[in-house]
C-alpha positions as CSV (number, residue, x, y, z in Angstrom):
1,X,3.5,30.1,-6.7
2,X,5.7,30.2,-3.6
3,X,3.3,27.9,-1.8
4,X,3.2,25.5,-4.8
5,X,7.0,25.5,-5.1
6,X,7.3,24.7,-1.4
7,X,4.7,22.0,-1.6
8,X,6.7,20.3,-4.5
9,X,9.9,20.3,-2.4
10,X,8.1,19.1,0.7
11,X,6.6,16.2,-1.1
12,X,10.0,15.3,-2.5
13,X,11.6,15.6,0.9
14,X,9.0,13.5,2.6
15,X,10.0,10.5,0.5
16,X,13.4,10.7,2.2
17,X,13.4,12.0,5.8
18,X,11.8,15.4,6.5
19,X,14.1,18.1,8.0
20,X,17.1,15.7,8.2
21,X,18.9,15.8,4.9
22,X,22.5,16.1,3.9
23,X,24.4,15.4,0.7
24,X,26.3,12.1,0.4
25,X,29.9,12.2,-0.7
26,X,30.3,13.0,-4.4
27,X,29.5,15.8,-6.7
28,X,26.2,17.1,-8.3
29,X,27.2,18.2,-11.8
30,X,23.6,19.2,-12.8
31,X,22.7,21.4,-9.8
32,X,24.0,24.7,-11.3
33,X,22.3,23.9,-14.6
34,X,19.0,23.7,-12.6
35,X,19.6,27.1,-11.2
36,X,20.2,28.6,-14.7
37,X,17.2,26.9,-16.2
38,X,13.6,27.5,-15.0
39,X,12.5,24.0,-16.0
40,X,11.3,21.9,-13.0
41,X,13.4,19.1,-11.9
42,X,13.6,16.5,-9.1
43,X,16.1,16.5,-6.3
44,X,19.4,14.6,-6.9
45,X,19.1,10.9,-6.1
46,X,22.2,10.8,-4.0
47,X,20.7,12.0,-0.8
48,X,21.1,9.9,2.3
49,X,19.6,10.0,5.8
50,X,21.4,12.1,8.4
51,X,20.6,13.9,11.6
52,X,23.4,16.4,11.2
53,X,21.4,19.4,9.9
54,X,17.8,20.4,9.5
55,X,16.4,22.6,6.8
56,X,13.4,24.7,7.8
57,X,10.6,24.8,5.2
58,X,8.0,27.5,6.0
59,X,6.9,29.0,2.8
60,X,4.1,31.0,4.5
61,X,6.6,32.9,6.6
62,X,8.7,33.8,3.5
63,X,5.8,35.5,1.9
64,X,5.0,37.7,4.9
65,X,8.6,38.5,5.7
66,X,9.3,39.4,2.1
67,X,6.3,41.8,2.1
68,X,7.6,43.4,5.4
69,X,11.1,43.8,3.9
70,X,9.6,46.1,1.3
71,X,8.0,48.3,3.9
72,X,10.8,48.7,6.5
73,X,13.6,50.1,4.4
74,X,14.6,53.7,5.1
75,X,12.1,56.0,3.4
76,X,12.6,59.5,2.1
77,X,14.8,61.1,-0.6
78,X,17.4,58.7,-1.9
79,X,20.3,61.0,-1.1
80,X,19.1,61.3,2.5
81,X,18.6,57.5,2.8
82,X,22.0,56.9,1.3
83,X,23.6,59.2,3.8
84,X,21.9,57.5,6.7
85,X,23.0,54.1,5.5
86,X,26.6,55.2,5.2
87,X,26.5,56.7,8.7
88,X,25.2,53.4,10.1
89,X,28.0,51.5,8.2
90,X,30.5,53.9,9.7
91,X,29.2,52.9,13.2
92,X,29.4,49.2,12.3
93,X,33.0,49.8,11.1
94,X,33.8,51.5,14.4
95,X,32.3,48.5,16.4
96,X,34.3,46.0,14.3
97,X,37.6,47.9,14.7
98,X,37.0,48.2,18.4
99,X,36.5,44.4,18.7
100,X,39.3,43.1,16.4
101,X,41.5,45.9,15.1
102,X,41.7,47.8,11.8
103,X,43.1,45.0,9.6
104,X,40.3,43.2,7.7
105,X,42.7,40.3,6.9
106,X,42.8,39.4,10.6
107,X,39.4,40.8,11.6
108,X,36.6,38.7,10.1
109,X,33.9,41.0,11.5
110,X,35.5,44.1,9.8
111,X,35.9,42.2,6.5
112,X,32.2,41.3,6.5
113,X,31.2,44.9,7.2
114,X,33.5,46.2,4.5
115,X,32.0,43.7,2.1
116,X,28.5,45.1,2.9
117,X,29.8,48.6,2.4
118,X,31.1,47.8,-1.0
119,X,27.9,46.0,-2.0
120,X,26.1,49.3,-1.4
121,X,28.6,51.3,-3.3
122,X,30.0,53.2,-0.3
123,X,33.0,55.2,-1.7
124,X,36.4,53.8,-0.8
125,X,37.5,57.1,0.5
126,X,34.6,57.1,2.9
127,X,35.4,53.6,4.0
128,X,39.0,54.4,4.6
129,X,38.1,57.5,6.6
130,X,35.7,55.5,8.7
131,X,38.4,53.0,9.6
132,X,40.9,55.7,10.5
133,X,38.3,57.5,12.5
134,X,37.4,54.3,14.4
135,X,41.1,53.9,15.4
136,X,41.2,57.4,16.9
137,X,37.6,57.6,18.3
138,X,37.1,58.0,22.0
139,X,35.8,54.9,23.9
140,X,32.2,53.9,23.3
141,X,29.9,51.3,24.7
142,X,28.1,48.7,22.6
143,X,24.7,47.9,24.1
144,X,21.6,45.9,23.1
145,X,18.2,47.2,24.2
146,X,14.9,45.3,24.0
147,X,11.4,46.5,23.1
148,X,8.0,45.6,21.9
149,X,6.2,47.4,19.1
150,X,2.8,47.5,17.4
151,X,1.0,44.1,17.3
152,X,3.4,42.7,19.9
153,X,6.4,42.6,17.6
154,X,9.8,42.2,19.2
155,X,12.7,44.6,18.6
156,X,16.4,44.3,19.4
157,X,18.1,47.7,19.3
158,X,21.8,47.7,18.9
159,X,23.5,50.9,19.9
160,X,27.0,52.4,20.1
161,X,27.2,55.2,22.6
162,X,29.6,57.2,24.7
163,X,27.0,57.8,27.4
164,X,24.8,54.8,28.4
165,X,22.6,56.8,30.8
166,X,21.8,59.4,28.2
167,X,21.1,56.9,25.5
168,X,18.8,54.8,27.7
169,X,16.8,57.9,28.8
170,X,16.3,59.0,25.2
171,X,15.2,55.6,24.1
172,X,12.8,55.4,27.1
173,X,11.2,58.6,25.8
174,X,11.4,57.8,22.0
175,X,9.9,54.3,22.1
176,X,6.6,54.9,23.9
177,X,6.2,58.1,21.9
178,X,6.2,56.0,18.7
179,X,3.9,53.2,19.9
180,X,6.3,50.8,21.6
181,X,7.5,50.0,25.0
182,X,10.8,48.9,26.6
183,X,10.6,45.1,27.4
184,X,12.5,42.2,28.7
185,X,13.1,38.6,27.5
186,X,12.9,39.7,23.9
187,X,16.4,38.5,23.1
188,X,15.4,34.9,23.8
189,X,13.4,34.9,20.5
190,X,16.5,35.8,18.4
191,X,19.5,33.6,17.5
192,X,22.8,35.0,16.1
193,X,23.3,33.3,12.7
194,X,25.4,33.7,9.6
195,X,23.5,35.2,6.6
196,X,24.7,35.0,2.9
197,X,23.0,37.3,0.4
198,X,22.7,36.3,-3.3
199,X,20.7,37.9,-6.1
200,X,17.2,36.4,-6.4
201,X,16.2,37.5,-9.9
202,X,16.8,34.2,-11.6
203,X,16.4,31.9,-8.6
204,X,13.1,30.2,-7.7
205,X,12.4,29.1,-4.2
206,X,12.6,25.4,-4.9
207,X,15.9,25.9,-6.7
208,X,17.1,27.9,-3.6
209,X,16.1,25.1,-1.4
210,X,18.2,22.6,-3.4
211,X,21.1,25.0,-3.1
212,X,20.6,25.4,0.6
213,X,20.6,21.6,1.2
214,X,23.7,21.1,-0.9
215,X,25.6,24.1,0.5
216,X,24.9,23.2,4.1
217,X,22.5,26.1,4.9
218,X,19.8,25.7,7.6
219,X,17.2,28.0,6.0
220,X,16.6,30.3,3.0
221,X,14.3,33.3,2.8
222,X,13.2,35.8,0.2
223,X,13.9,39.5,0.7
224,X,14.5,42.7,-1.2
225,X,17.1,45.4,-1.1
226,X,16.6,49.2,-0.9
227,X,15.8,49.3,-4.6
228,X,13.2,46.5,-4.2
229,X,15.5,44.1,-6.1
230,X,14.9,40.4,-5.1
231,X,17.4,38.7,-2.8
232,X,17.8,35.3,-1.3
233,X,19.1,35.0,2.2
234,X,20.9,31.7,3.0
235,X,21.0,31.3,6.8
236,X,23.5,29.0,8.6
237,X,25.3,28.4,11.9
238,X,28.0,30.9,12.7
239,X,30.7,28.2,12.5
240,X,29.5,27.2,9.0
241,X,29.4,30.7,7.5
242,X,32.7,30.5,5.5
243,X,32.0,27.0,4.3
244,X,28.4,27.7,3.2
245,X,29.6,30.9,1.4
246,X,32.3,29.0,-0.4
247,X,29.8,26.2,-1.4
248,X,27.3,28.7,-2.8
249,X,30.1,30.3,-4.8
250,X,31.3,26.9,-6.1
251,X,27.7,26.3,-7.2
252,X,27.8,29.4,-9.4
253,X,26.0,31.8,-7.0
254,X,27.2,35.5,-6.9
255,X,27.6,36.3,-3.3
256,X,26.7,39.9,-2.5
257,X,27.7,39.9,1.1
258,X,27.9,37.8,4.3
259,X,27.0,39.0,7.8
260,X,26.2,38.0,11.3
261,X,22.5,38.8,12.1
262,X,20.0,38.2,14.8
263,X,17.3,35.9,13.2
264,X,14.0,35.5,15.0
265,X,12.8,32.0,15.9
266,X,9.1,33.1,15.9
267,X,7.3,35.8,14.0
268,X,4.6,38.4,14.8
269,X,2.1,38.7,12.1
270,X,0.9,42.4,11.6
271,X,-1.9,43.8,9.5
272,X,-1.4,46.9,7.3
273,X,-2.1,49.4,10.0
274,X,0.3,47.7,12.5
275,X,3.0,47.4,9.7
276,X,2.8,51.2,9.1
277,X,3.1,51.9,12.9
278,X,6.0,49.5,13.2
279,X,7.7,51.1,10.3
280,X,7.4,54.5,11.9
281,X,8.8,53.2,15.2
282,X,11.8,51.5,13.5
283,X,12.3,54.7,11.4
284,X,12.4,56.8,14.5
285,X,14.9,54.4,16.2
286,X,17.1,54.4,13.1
287,X,17.1,58.2,13.2
288,X,18.7,58.2,16.7
289,X,22.4,59.0,16.4
290,X,23.4,56.1,18.7
291,X,21.3,53.4,17.1
292,X,23.3,51.1,14.8
293,X,20.7,48.5,13.8
294,X,17.2,47.4,14.7
295,X,16.3,43.7,14.5
296,X,12.7,42.6,14.3
297,X,10.5,39.5,14.1
298,X,7.8,41.1,11.9
299,X,6.0,39.5,9.0
300,X,3.1,40.9,7.0
301,X,-0.4,39.4,7.2
302,X,-1.0,37.4,4.0
């Protein structure tokens, strides 16, 4: 179905100008209706040529990346996974406060992290304690390490540590032990982008593509959350994040959260055995007390 939906959209786009579309001035009163109704429809007729923005249309990648997103979430008892997630959020709060202060009204990064915390039902008392703790915490260093994992996949490992030497030594031991290796030039495959999450239960891929074009997003991908509920990720340039979020909200989308993420430009396709090995490696990295997040370029073999 995903491939068919993508094909329909691609055929429609080819009649215009592939990968170079933007909306003409004016409104689209029927677009939200199309999101609420599963009936197929054609793209609005008021598109015009432009070279301002390109929309990537790679349905094959969505399927593989969506399958991988179901594998890589923290496994184990729900209480333990929830505790680990809140601990990582606490580290992200600390990083954001370190960069821009403890006031989310003037610190956009902190506001985005707090939005993510609330979307995962992190208790307000826990959030407040994390902010206060971040203000009083001793100095720490934010670092990005690079590695390769099973099947040649690429990993960016974001850490927050008070001892760079110790952290590096521990990662040099942990990564090979779990089937990976420290590497260089991995970061060139990732670009920092804005990501807006919306629920995906009642949104098909061709409808999401229409929304992406109208809202100004560059890309849209399917994903799932920790409970395996469907999500849509709208990806855009950092400078357009606020605008794209507002446009999606105006189009009737419920925005779960916004964030800045490292998005891969190319993917490594892994078979089932490699996926399990990569999941184990990423799990071991996430268990390290200094690791905040691990970014990957993995997709599952179709």
